[in-house]
C-alpha positions in Angstrom: 0.0 0.0 0.0 1.1 3.6 -0.6 2.3 5.5 2.4 0.0 8.4 1.3 -3.0 9.1 3.4 -6.2 7.3 2.2 -8.7 9.8 0.9 -12.0 9.8 2.8 -14.9 9.3 0.3 -18.7 9.6 0.7 -20.8 8.0 -2.1 -19.1 6.1 -4.9 -20.5 6.3 -8.4 -19.4 4.8 -11.7 -20.0 4.4 -15.4 -18.6 1.2 -17.0 -18.5 0.8 -20.7 -17.5 -2.2 -22.8 -17.8 -2.6 -26.6 -17.0 -5.7 -28.6 -19.1 -5.2 -31.7 -19.3 -2.0 -33.8 -22.0 -1.1 -36.2 -19.5 0.0 -38.8 -17.8 -3.0 -40.5 -14.7 -0.9 -41.0 -14.0 -1.0 -37.2 -12.6 -4.2 -36.0 -14.6 -6.2 -33.4 -13.0 -7.0 -30.1 -13.4 -10.2 -28.1 -13.0 -9.4 -24.4 -14.4 -6.0 -23.6 -17.8 -7.3 -22.3 -16.2 -9.9 -20.1 -13.8 -7.2 -18.8 -16.6 -5.0 -17.8 -18.7 -7.8 -16.3 -15.7 -9.0 -14.2 -14.9 -5.4 -13.0 -18.6 -4.7 -12.2 -18.9 -7.9 -10.1 -15.9 -6.8 -8.0 -17.0 -3.2 -7.3 -20.7 -4.0 -6.4 -19.6 -6.8 -4.0 -20.6 -5.4 -0.6 -17.4 -6.9 1.1 -15.1 -5.6 -1.6 -15.9 -2.5 -3.7 -19.0 -1.5 -1.8 -20.6 0.4 -4.7 -24.4 0.6 -4.4 -25.9 -1.0 -7.5 -28.1 2.0 -8.4 -24.9 4.2 -8.5 -23.2 2.1 -11.2 -24.3 2.4 -14.8 -23.1 -0.4 -17.2 -23.2 0.3 -20.9 -22.4 -2.8 -22.9 -23.2 -4.8 -26.0 -26.5 -6.7 -25.8 -28.1 -4.5 -23.2 -31.5 -2.9 -23.3 -31.9 0.3 -25.2 -30.8 2.7 -22.5 -27.7 0.7 -21.7 -26.5 0.3 -25.3 -23.0 1.8 -25.5 -23.7 4.3 -28.2 -22.5 7.8 -28.4 -25.6 9.4 -26.9 -25.9 7.1 -24.0 -22.2 7.2 -23.0 -22.0 11.0 -23.2 -25.3 11.5 -21.3 -24.2 9.0 -18.6 -20.8 10.7 -18.1 -22.4 14.2 -17.9 -24.9 12.9 -15.4 -22.2 11.1 -13.4 -20.1 14.4 -13.2 -23.1 16.5 -12.1 -24.6 14.1 -9.6 -21.5 13.9 -7.4 -21.0 16.0 -4.3 -17.6 17.3 -3.0 -17.4 14.2 -0.7 -18.0 11.6 -3.5 -15.8 9.8 -6.0 -16.7 9.1 -9.6 -15.2 6.3 -11.8 -15.2 5.9 -15.5 -14.0 2.5 -16.9 -13.8 2.1 -20.7 -12.9 -1.0 -22.6 -13.1 -0.6 -26.3 -11.3 1.1 -29.2 -9.6 4.4 -29.2 -8.2 6.3 -32.2 -6.3 9.5 -33.0 -6.7 11.5 -36.2 -5.5 15.0 -37.1 -4.3 15.7 -33.6 -7.6 14.8 -32.0 -8.2 11.7 -29.9 -11.5 9.7 -29.6 -13.1 6.9 -27.8 -15.3 4.8 -30.1 -18.9 4.1 -29.1 -20.6 1.2 -30.8 -22.2 3.5 -33.4 -19.0 5.3 -34.4 -18.3 5.6 -38.1 -14.9 5.1 -39.5 -13.1 8.3 -40.6 -15.8 10.7 -39.5 -14.8 10.6 -35.9 -15.7 14.2 -35.1 -19.4 13.6 -35.9 -19.7 10.0 -34.5 -17.1 9.4 -31.8 -16.5 10.8 -28.4 -13.6 13.3 -28.1 -11.2 12.3 -25.2 -10.9 16.0 -24.4 -14.6 16.2 -23.9 -14.5 13.2 -21.5 -11.7 14.8 -19.4 -13.3 18.2 -19.4 -16.7 16.8 -18.3 -15.1 14.8 -15.4 -13.0 17.8 -14.4 -16.2 19.9 -14.1 -17.4 17.6 -11.4 -17.3 18.6 -7.7 -16.3 15.1 -6.8 -13.4 14.7 -4.5 -11.8 12.0 -6.6 -12.2 11.2 -10.3 -10.9 7.8 -11.4 -10.4 6.9 -15.0 -9.5 3.3 -16.0 -8.8 3.2 -19.7 -8.3 0.0 -21.7 -8.8 1.7 -25.1 -5.8 1.5 -27.4 -6.3 -2.0 -28.8 -4.3 -3.0 -31.9 -5.9 -2.6 -35.4 -8.9 -0.5 -34.6 -9.6 -0.1 -38.3 -9.9 -2.9 -40.8 -6.7 -3.1 -42.9 -4.7 -0.7 -40.7 -2.7 -2.7 -38.2 -1.1 0.4 -36.7 -4.5 2.1 -35.9 -5.4 2.1 -32.2 -1.8 2.7 -31.0 -1.4 5.1 -28.1 -0.1 8.2 -29.9 1.5 11.2 -28.2 -1.7 13.2 -28.9 -3.9 10.5 -27.4 -1.7 10.3 -24.4 -1.6 14.1 -23.9 -5.4 14.2 -24.2 -6.0 11.7 -21.3 -3.5 13.4 -19.0 -5.4 14.9 -16.0 -4.9 18.7 -16.0 -6.6 19.5 -12.7 -6.5 18.3 -9.1 -8.4 15.2 -7.9 -7.7 12.8 -10.8 -6.3 9.3 -10.9 -5.9 7.9 -14.5 -4.7 4.4 -15.0 -4.2 3.6 -18.7 -3.5 0.1 -20.1 -0.4 1.2 -22.1 1.9 4.1 -22.7 2.8 6.0 -25.8 3.6 4.1 -29.0 2.1 0.9 -27.6 -1.1 -1.0 -27.9 -3.3 -2.9 -25.4 -3.5 -6.6 -26.1 -6.2 -9.1 -25.6 -5.6 -12.5 -23.9 -7.9 -14.8 -25.7 -7.0 -17.8 -23.5 -8.2 -15.9 -20.5 -11.2 -14.2 -22.2 -10.0 -10.8 -21.1 -7.6 -8.1 -22.2 -4.2 -8.5 -20.5 -4.7 -5.2 -18.6 -8.2 -5.9 -17.3 -7.4 -9.5 -16.4 -4.6 -8.5 -14.1 -6.6 -5.5 -12.8 -9.4 -7.8 -11.7 -7.0 -10.3 -10.2 -5.4 -7.5 -8.3 -8.7 -6.3 -7.0 -9.6 -9.8 -5.9 -6.7 -9.6 -3.5 -3.4 -10.3 -5.4 -2.5 -6.6 -5.3 -2.7 -6.5 -1.5 0.9 -7.5 -1.1 1.3 -6.1 2.4 -1.8 -8.0 3.6 -3.4 -4.9 5.1 -6.8 -5.8 3.8 -7.2 -3.1 1.2 -6.2 -2.4 -2.4 -5.6 1.3 -3.3 -5.1 2.8 -6.7 -1.3 2.7 -6.0 -1.4 -1.0 -5.0 -3.4 -1.8 -8.2 -1.0 0.1 -10.4 2.1 -1.6 -9.0 0.6 -5.1 -9.4 -1.0 -4.5 -12.8 2.1 -2.8 -14.2 4.4 -5.6 -13.1 2.1 -8.4 -14.3 1.4 -6.8 -17.7 5.1 -6.1 -18.3 5.9 -9.8 -17.4 3.2 -11.0 -19.8 4.5 -8.8 -22.5 8.1 -9.9 -22.0 7.0 -13.6 -22.2 5.1 -13.0 -25.4 7.6 -10.7 -27.1 5.3 -7.7 -26.9 5.6 -4.3 -25.3 2.9 -3.0 -23.0 3.4 -0.8 -20.0 0.4 0.5 -18.0 0.7 4.1 -16.8 -0.8 5.8 -13.7 -1.1 9.6 -13.6 -2.3 11.2 -10.4 -3.1 14.7 -9.3 -4.6 13.7 -6.0 -3.2 14.5 -2.6 -3.6 11.1 -1.0 -4.3 7.5 -2.1 -7.7 6.1 -3.2 -9.2 3.0 -1.7 -10.5 0.8 -4.5 -11.6 -2.4 -2.7 -11.4 -4.1 0.6 -9.9 -7.6 0.6 -11.6 -10.3 2.8 -8.9 -12.0 4.9 -9.4 -15.4 3.3 -8.5 -14.1 -0.2 -5.4 -12.1 0.3 -2.1 -12.2 -1.6 -0.9 -15.4 -0.1 -3.6 -17.4 -1.9 -3.7 -15.5 -5.2 -0.2 -14.2 -5.9 2.3 -16.4 -7.7 5.2 -18.0 -5.7 8.6 -16.6 -6.3 10.7 -18.3 -9.0 13.8 -20.1 -7.8 16.5 -17.5 -8.4 19.2 -19.8 -7.0 19.8 -20.8 -10.6 21.3 -17.3 -11.2 24.9 -16.9 -10.0 25.8 -13.4 -11.0 24.3 -10.3 -12.7 26.5 -7.8 -14.5 25.5 -4.3 -15.7 27.7 -2.6 -18.3 27.6 1.1 -18.7 27.6 2.6 -22.2 31.1 3.8 -23.1 31.5 7.0 -21.2 33.9 8.5 -23.7 37.1 8.3 -25.7 40.2 10.4 -25.4 41.5 12.0 -28.5 45.2 10.8 -28.7 46.1 14.0 -30.7 45.3 16.1 -27.6 47.3 13.9 -25.2 50.7 12.3 -25.1 50.1 8.7 -24.8 51.6 8.4 -21.3 50.5 7.9 -17.7 49.3 11.5 -17.7 46.7 10.8 -20.4 45.5 7.7 -18.5 45.2 9.7 -15.3 43.0 12.3 -17.2 40.9 9.5 -18.5 40.6 7.9 -15.1 39.4 11.2 -13.5 36.7 11.2 -16.1 35.2 7.9 -15.5 36.0 7.9 -11.8 33.5 10.8 -11.5 30.8 8.5 -13.0 31.6 5.7 -10.6 31.4 8.2 -7.7 27.9 9.2 -8.7 26.8 5.6 -8.6 28.5 5.3 -5.2 26.3 8.1 -4.0 23.3 5.9 -4.8 24.9 3.0 -2.9 24.7 5.1 0.3 20.9 4.6 0.2 21.6 0.9 0.8 25.0 0.6 2.7 26.8 2.6 5.2 29.8 4.7 4.1 32.4 2.6 5.8 31.3 -0.5 3.9 32.1 1.1 0.5 35.8 0.9 -0.4 37.9 2.1 -3.3 40.8 -0.2 -4.4 43.4 2.0 -6.0 45.4 -0.9 -7.4 42.5 -2.2 -9.4 40.5 1.0 -10.0 37.4 -0.5 -8.5 34.8 0.2 -5.8 33.8 -2.7 -3.5 30.6 -2.8 -1.5 29.0 -5.7 0.5 27.2 -7.5 -2.4 29.2 -6.4 -5.4 31.9 -4.5 -7.2 32.0 -1.4 -9.5 34.8 -2.1 -12.0 36.5 0.6 -14.1 37.7 -0.5 -17.6 39.6 1.1 -20.5 41.1 -0.1 -23.7 44.4 0.6 -25.4 42.4 2.9 -27.7 41.6 4.9 -24.6 37.9 4.1 -24.6 36.5 3.7 -21.1 33.4 2.3 -19.4 32.0 0.9 -16.1 30.7 -2.5 -15.1 28.8 -3.5 -11.9 28.9 -7.1 -10.8 26.6 -8.7 -8.2 26.9 -12.2 -6.7 23.3 -13.4 -6.7 23.3 -15.5 -3.5 20.0 -16.2 -1.8 20.7 -13.7 1.0 21.4 -11.0 -1.7 18.2 -11.5 -3.8 16.2 -8.6 -2.4 19.1 -6.0 -2.0 20.4 -6.8 -5.5 16.9 -6.5 -7.0 16.3 -3.2 -5.1 19.7 -1.7 -6.0 19.5 -2.5 -9.7 15.9 -1.1 -9.9 17.2 2.1 -8.2 20.2 2.4 -10.5 18.1 1.8 -13.6 15.6 4.4 -12.5 18.3 7.0 -11.8 21.1 6.1 -14.2 20.2 5.7 -17.9 23.5 4.9 -19.6 23.4 1.1 -19.4 24.0 -0.7 -22.7 24.4 -4.2 -21.4 23.0 -6.6 -18.8 24.0 -10.3 -18.4 23.0 -13.2 -16.2 25.4 -16.0 -15.4 23.5 -19.2 -14.7 24.6 -22.4 -13.0 23.1 -25.0 -15.5 24.0 -25.2 -19.2 21.4 -24.4 -21.9 19.6 -27.1 -23.8 20.2 -25.3 -27.1 17.7 -27.2 -29.3 14.9 -26.5 -26.7 16.0 -22.9 -26.7 15.7 -22.6 -30.4 12.1 -23.9 -30.2 11.4 -21.5 -27.3 12.6 -18.4 -29.3 10.4 -19.4 -32.3 7.4 -19.9 -30.0 7.9 -16.5 -28.5 8.5 -14.9 -31.9 12.1 -13.8 -31.3 14.0 -13.4 -34.6 17.0 -15.8 -34.6 20.1 -13.9 -36.0 22.7 -16.7 -35.7 23.2 -20.1 -34.3 26.2 -22.2 -33.4 25.4 -25.9 -32.5 29.1 -26.7 -31.9 30.4 -26.4 -28.3 30.3 -23.9 -26.8 26.8 -23.6 -28.3 25.5 -20.1 -28.9 22.3 -18.6 -30.2 21.8 -14.9 -31.0 18.3 -13.4 -31.3 16.6 -10.1 -31.7 13.8 -9.4 -29.2 11.2 -6.7 -28.8 10.6 -5.3 -25.4 13.7 -6.7 -23.7 14.7 -3.4 -22.0 14.7 -1.2 -25.0 12.0 0.9 -26.7 13.0 -0.7 -30.0 14.7 -4.1 -30.1 17.5 -5.8 -28.1 20.1 -8.3 -29.1 20.1 -11.3 -26.8 23.0 -13.7 -26.8 22.5 -17.2 -25.2 25.7 -19.2 -24.8 27.1 -22.0 -22.8 30.2 -21.5 -20.8 32.7 -23.8 -19.2 31.0 -23.5 -15.8 27.3 -23.0 -16.9 25.7 -20.5 -19.3 25.2 -16.8 -19.9 22.4 -14.7 -21.2 23.5 -11.2 -22.4 21.2 -8.4 -23.4 22.1 -5.2 -25.2 20.1 -2.8 -27.4 20.3 -3.2 -31.1 23.4 -1.3 -32.4 21.3 0.0 -35.3 19.6 2.3 -32.8 21.7 5.4 -31.8 22.2 5.9 -28.9 22.0 2.2 -28.0 20.9 2.3 -24.4 18.6 0.2 -22.2 15.5 2.1 -21.3 14.5 3.6 -18.0 13.4 1.0 -15.4 14.4 -1.8 -17.7 15.1 -4.1 -14.8 11.3 -4.2 -14.1 11.1 -6.2 -17.4 14.5 -8.0 -17.6 14.7 -9.4 -14.1 15.8 -12.9 -13.0 12.2 -14.2 -12.6 11.3 -13.3 -16.2 14.6 -14.7 -17.6 14.1 -18.0 -15.8 10.4 -18.1 -16.9 11.5 -17.7 -20.5 14.2 -20.4 -20.1 11.9 -22.9 -18.3 12.4 -26.3 -20.0 15.6 -25.0 -21.7 18.1 -25.6 -18.9 19.9 -28.9 -18.3 19.5 -30.6 -14.9 17.0 -27.9 -13.6 13.2 -27.7 -13.3 
């Protein structure tokens, strides 16, 4: 749970909208929006959980009677009424599962009677939705948006993507808002046919059932839900070679209680057990080359090397500043003879080449007692320090290379090269593995085990791992990907 104070709320009111079928054949049908809305509705009207009074929740979905049909008129009327009916003590919630599009700098949610390419006359402007909700006196306005599904228009696979204009339109511009969107810019929201829900809504509902109550305090707030849903959606996307990252934007002073969690259905029963990270021996982070000295400006002597060392020593010292959040100052040592910093669970190593290029590497021994501090430290570093261009995992068992080839094909990784002769090696291109574009992943067996190395594609300049990449490329996800591809391990 967030440490922010929980906002006190009077009455809770909501409009829930789900659309699978569109009147216009030029707009692609969806498969899971109705089941998403029904599952969410069941949670919030449960007296022990959401506590919403039935008459305060309006559901607009396919197959409903006339006044509940999710057409333009009904949705806009219901939202306007929702905004006006709330007092300054109340909360209002708008949940939308369906298509969203952007055209000519304007963003729209598509009701079931929208007409392709005449959005202004038939769709609902996102700016109107946000302005209507902003006009309400409600203490809290909650927007849950699962709208940017791939291929909104027949024959246009890129339609439906979360564009910058769409993202800017849904940002709350006044106080009292919490907006949780299923994906961020340049991404789409995926459906999970096997589960009968969108990926975002599936994990949202699972979180509200109790899985997001990770501190077992008996409640799920908007912050709790966001942390759980974001992690699970990213993990799903990683496992399926996709890219989808939910986003929470808040302008509220305090946290919002979404549901209560009965004691018998908390995280212990619903959350997944932790993967055995004992398979991982070491994690190494490589910093992008900090720079290169111009030999024409320096005599190639010890003085030039000292100048170079001063340069990258300053970068190492900045990282050591972050280490102080985890370790006391007396436990961080600098070894002059090896140009390295040593701290209780790892080492910062300084490197340079004869060509006077220089960089940093951080190595962590991944013993069981170090799991949590290593995870926390890498997450902190990747959040604060963006110049990483390499991450590698050393594993105890060797790779079953033929099984790994099948796994890469199943997960739609593009295989770039393959060496079946010892030491076996496979090189693949993967979307969503820590970069906004693609990453090159090298799987290879070593004398003592195996190594998985990840670096952004060198065709992208600058080639850097993205912010918070460790939330995606963490040991649990690597081991899940390799399940069945490691020798003598489960």
